[in-house]
N, C-alpha and C positions, 0 to 999 in steps of 0.2 A: 571540568572533566578532561583528562588526558586523551590525546589522540593515539591511535594504534595502527600499526602497519605490519603486514605479513609479506615477506619476500618468498616467492615461489620459483623454483627451477625444476629441472627434470629429476635429478637424483638427490637433491638437498645434501650435496657433498662439496660443491665448489662455490658456485655463484650465490645462491641464496644464503648459504652459511657465511660467506664473506660479507654479504650485505647485512645480515643480522649482527655480526660482530662489529662491523664498521659503524652501523647506525647506533648501536649501544655505546660505542666509543665516543661518537660525536654528540649524541643527544642524551646520554646518561639516563637520568630518571624522568625526563620530560615526555618520553614516549613509551608506549607498550610496543615491544618489537618481538617478532618471531620469524621463523622460517620453516619451510616445508618443501617436500618434493612430490611430484606426481607419481613417481615410482622410486621411493627412497632407496639409496644405495645401502644404507644401514651403517655406514662408517664414514669418517671424514678423512680424505687422503692426506698424507703427510705434507704434500705440496701446498695444500690449502692452509694448513696450520703454519707452515714455514713462511709463506708470504704475509700472513697476518702478524706473525711474530716480528718479521722484518720491519713492519710499520708500527711496531710497539702497541699492537691491538690485542687485548685479552682474548684468549680462546676458551676461557672457563665456561663450562656448561654447554658448549656446543656439541650437538649430536644430530645425526641424520635421522629424520622422521618423515613419515608419509603424511600427506595432506589430510587423510582420514583420521589421523591421530591428533589433529589440532582442532580446537574449537574456533572455527572460522567466524562464527557469529560475534565474537568479541573484537573483531578487527574492523576498522573504518575503511582501510585501503588494502588491497592486495596488489603488490607490484610483481607482474609477470616478467621474469627475466628470460623466458624461453622465446623461441621464434614462432610459436603457434598459439592459437587460442586455447585458453585453459578453462573457460567457463563451465564446460560440461564435467570437469573434474572436481569442481568446488562443491563440497557437501552442502545440503540444504541448511539454511540458517544464516548464510552470509547475505547481508543487505547493503553492503558498502559498494565501493567503486573498484573495478579492476583497471589497472593501468599497465599497458604493455610497454616495456622498456628493454628490448632485446640486448643481451650481452652474449657474445660467442662463448661457448662452453670450453674451458681449458682442460677438462678431464682427459687424462692420459697423454697430455702434451708436455711441452717443456716448462720449466719453472718460469721462464720469461712469459709464456702464455698466461700463467696464473697471475703474474705481476700486471700484465696488460689488463686482465679482467678486474683485478683489484682496483687499479687506477680508474677504470671506467665506472665501476660500481661506486667508488668514493665520489666521483664527480656527480653521479645521479643523486646520491645521498645529500651532498652539500648544496648542489645547485637546483635540483628539481624537486626533491622531496619536500622542502619547506613550502614551496608553491602549491604542491598537490595537497598538502595538509591544510593549507589556508583556504582552499576552495570549498564552497558549500557542498554538502553531501547531496547526491541525487535523490 
């Protein structure tokens, strides 16, 4: 059975969208991957798309959505990219593990801020995510 991970940030417009795209890029079919926001912006800023395209990462199918729109029960891990606790926002039905891994929000900042976020997120995906996925569920 394939493992699954949901990336969550505040607006599902920058950090978690980048994480979803980057994880799909690196893990392809071996993981079920999604993203959501605590208060979804409803759109993906052009800067998010630009820095993904710079890295030759597909943006196909990316859209901003609220955590209430996602079936959290189908995920093993939720990676919280915000600076605060998100447990109270997670709908009933999630029985996996929440892992906090704060990335500063680039929203409304320079393109370089988006690049810095992309690099930090990619490091999490390549270095930490495989370890988290191999740990036994609580």
